[in-house]
C-alpha positions in Angstrom: 48.0 -9.2 47.6 50.7 -9.3 45.6 50.3 -6.9 41.8 52.5 -7.6 39.5 52.7 -5.5 36.0 55.2 -3.7 33.0 54.5 -1.4 29.9 54.5 -4.0 26.7 57.8 -4.7 26.2 59.2 -5.0 29.6 61.7 -2.3 30.2 59.5 -1.3 33.2 57.8 -2.8 35.3 57.1 -2.5 38.9 55.3 -3.9 41.6 52.7 -3.5 44.6 51.5 -4.7 47.3 48.1 -3.4 48.2 43.6 -3.8 47.6 42.3 -2.5 44.6 39.1 -0.5 45.5 37.5 1.1 42.5 39.4 2.3 39.1 38.7 6.0 37.7 38.1 6.1 34.0 38.8 10.0 33.7 37.5 12.0 30.8 40.1 13.7 30.2 41.8 14.4 27.3 44.8 12.7 27.8 42.7 9.5 30.0 40.4 9.6 27.1 42.6 8.4 24.6 44.8 6.3 26.5 41.8 4.0 28.1 43.9 3.4 31.4 41.8 2.9 34.3 43.4 3.7 37.3 43.9 3.2 40.9 45.6 5.4 42.8 47.9 5.0 46.1 51.0 7.1 48.0 54.2 6.9 45.8 55.9 5.1 48.2 54.3 1.5 47.7 54.4 1.6 44.0 57.6 -0.3 43.8 59.8 0.0 40.4 61.7 -3.4 39.6 62.9 -1.6 36.6 65.0 1.0 38.6 67.5 1.7 35.8 65.0 2.0 32.8 65.1 5.5 31.3 60.9 6.2 31.8 59.4 9.9 29.8 57.0 11.5 31.2 54.4 14.3 29.5 52.5 16.2 32.3 49.6 19.3 31.0 47.1 21.7 32.1 47.7 21.4 36.3 51.0 19.3 36.0 49.8 17.3 39.6 50.3 14.6 36.8 53.0 12.7 35.6 52.5 10.8 33.1 54.3 7.7 33.2 55.5 5.9 29.8 58.2 3.7 27.9 60.0 5.7 25.5 60.5 1.7 23.5 57.3 0.4 23.5 54.8 4.0 23.8 52.5 2.0 26.9 51.3 4.1 29.6 52.2 1.9 33.7 51.7 4.6 35.9 52.1 8.3 36.2 53.2 9.8 40.0 50.8 12.4 41.0 50.2 14.9 43.9 47.0 14.6 46.3 45.0 18.1 46.6 46.9 18.2 49.8 50.1 17.5 48.1 50.7 14.3 49.1 52.5 12.7 46.8 50.3 9.7 44.9 51.7 7.0 42.6 48.6 5.9 39.5 48.5 2.4 38.3 47.3 1.6 35.1 45.2 -1.3 36.2 45.8 -2.9 32.7 49.3 -2.8 32.7 49.0 -5.1 36.3 49.5 -9.1 35.5 46.7 -11.8 36.0 43.9 -9.8 36.7 40.4 -10.2 36.5 39.2 -6.1 34.9 36.2 -6.9 34.4 35.5 -7.8 38.3 37.1 -4.3 38.7 34.3 -1.6 40.3 35.1 1.7 37.7 34.0 4.5 38.9 34.2 7.4 35.5 35.6 10.8 36.5 34.7 14.1 34.7 38.5 15.0 34.3 37.2 16.3 31.0 35.6 19.7 32.8 38.2 20.0 35.3 
């Protein structure tokens, strides 16, 4: 399947191809506040459709996830990350995807607060 997503104002648009596994709902201090549902993939699988868009990033704690957000509307559509082995990953906020039935997605809860 091909998926397309964006921030609220559309200044940040992205696409990727793949099949969904479970989404991750994390309770760390930022994910709980954002309410994002994340799906991880290799970084090269995520294609920015608006490459000239200046993204803003926020990191904290171990600085292994750079939470990207649109400086205009403030939405966090994805993050750049590293898995424990150091492999470059992307974490897409599936709430930002077009034409997706969120009720059909399995959600796994992750205790990021304890890490």
